[in-house]
N, C-alpha and C positions, 0 to 999 in steps of 0.2 A: 640100530636104529638111532640111539641117542648121540653117537658120534656125528651121523649126518645132520641132524638136528641142530648140534652145537655150532654147526657152521655156519648157520645161518639164524640161530637166536643164541642171545647171550644172557638172558634173562633167567636166573635160576627156576623161578616158580614155573616157567614156560617148560623148561626141561623136565621138571618133576612131574609135571602134568602129562606131559608126553609118554614117560616112563610108567605113571599110573596106566593111562590108557593102553598101552601096550601088554602088561602085566593081566589087566582085566580081560583085553581080547583073547589072550592065550589062557585065561583061566587060571592063572598063577596067584598062589598067596601073596599078600602085598607085604612087604618088608617094613619096618618101621619108618616114620619120615626121617630119622636121624641117618638111616642107611641110604635113603633115596638122595638125601641133601649131599653127603658124602660121594657117593657116585657121580651125581652130576658135576659136583665140584672137580674130582678128578678128570671128568671128560672135557669140562670146560678148559681144565689147565693144559691139557695134552693137547687139544685143539687149538687153543690161543698160542702155544708153543710152537706148534706146526705152521701156524700163520706167519708168527714172527720170522722164524726160520725162512720161509719163503721169502718174506719182503727183504731181509736181512741179505738173502743170497743174490738179489737182484740189485744192489746197491753198489754204486762204483766205490774206487776206494777213496775218492776225493768226498763223496757223500758220507761215508762211514767216518771220515776224519772229521768233516763239518759235525756230524752228529756227536761225536765224542767231545768236540770242542763245546757246543751248546751243552751238553750234559755235566760238563767240568763246572760251568757257570753257574748252573741251576742245581 
């Protein structure tokens, strides 16, 4: 559930609220805020990495070279 939400929402409080809503619906005990924060951070990092990989895989070698040159200058 959170992985799908993280694909369209990147703001941590939004993801934490979604997690809380799902836990309440399922009548589960709520973990500490720290646990929810760490969980959403891990999920966001994984989703962002997946999106980066997708974009990178679609770049031509010329685009990659241009990106690397730009990155060296900044």
